[in-house]
C-alpha positions as CSV (number, residue, x, y, z in Angstrom):
1,M,4.6,-9.4,0.9
2,L,6.1,-6.4,2.6
3,E,8.8,-6.1,0.0
4,Q,6.3,-6.2,-2.9
5,V,4.3,-3.4,-1.2
6,K,7.5,-1.4,-0.7
7,R,8.5,-1.7,-4.4
8,A,5.0,-0.7,-5.5
9,L,5.1,2.3,-3.3
10,L,8.2,3.6,-5.0
11,N,6.0,4.4,-8.0
12,Y,3.9,6.7,-5.9
13,A,6.2,8.2,-3.3
14,D,9.5,9.9,-3.8
15,V,11.4,8.4,-0.8
16,D,14.5,6.4,0.0
17,P,13.3,2.7,0.0
18,S,15.4,2.0,3.0
19,T,13.2,4.3,5.1
20,I,10.0,2.3,4.4
21,T,9.0,-0.1,7.1
22,A,5.8,-1.9,8.1
23,D,5.0,1.1,10.4
24,T,5.5,3.7,7.7
25,D,2.3,5.8,7.5
26,L,1.0,6.2,4.0
27,I,-0.1,9.8,4.4
28,R,2.0,11.3,7.1
29,D,5.3,9.7,6.1
30,L,4.9,9.0,2.4
31,K,2.7,12.0,1.6
32,L,0.4,9.8,-0.6
33,N,-2.7,11.6,-1.8
34,S,-6.0,9.9,-2.4
35,Y,-5.4,9.6,-6.2
36,D,-2.0,7.8,-5.5
37,F,-3.6,5.6,-2.9
38,V,-6.4,4.5,-5.2
39,A,-4.1,3.9,-8.2
40,M,-1.7,1.8,-6.0
41,I,-4.6,-0.2,-4.6
42,G,-5.9,-0.8,-8.2
43,E,-2.5,-2.1,-9.1
44,F,-2.6,-4.6,-6.3
45,E,-6.1,-5.6,-7.2
46,D,-5.1,-6.2,-10.8
47,S,-1.9,-8.0,-9.9
48,Y,-3.5,-10.4,-7.4
49,G,-6.9,-10.8,-9.0
50,I,-8.8,-9.5,-6.0
51,E,-11.1,-6.7,-5.1
52,I,-10.4,-4.9,-1.8
53,P,-13.7,-3.7,-0.1
54,E,-14.0,0.0,0.6
55,D,-14.3,-0.7,4.4
56,K,-11.0,-2.5,4.3
57,L,-9.4,0.4,2.4
58,L,-10.4,2.8,5.2
59,E,-8.5,0.6,7.7
60,M,-5.2,0.8,5.7
61,H,-3.0,3.5,7.2
62,T,0.5,1.9,7.1
63,V,2.6,-0.1,4.7
64,G,2.1,-3.1,7.0
65,D,-1.7,-2.8,6.9
66,I,-1.6,-3.3,3.1
67,A,1.0,-6.1,3.3
68,K,-1.1,-7.9,6.0
69,Y,-4.3,-7.6,4.0
70,L,-2.6,-8.9,0.8
71,S,-1.0,-11.8,2.7
72,D,-4.2,-12.8,4.3
73,N,-6.3,-12.5,1.2
74,T,-4.2,-13.8,-1.7
């Protein structure tokens, strides 16, 4: 799941893919803004046929957080 999240992030962050790890911070390291984050999450929701609750979104700070949530809920 981590690789799928990393690939999706490349549509929203202009970074070298080799620098993205599970511990990469979405805001501090990737400089994602709220629009990018919401668009990316919407892409995951559409792709996996799920809806991620707002309280869970607030807990997602790293690439690994997203990958874990998707792994646990898809």
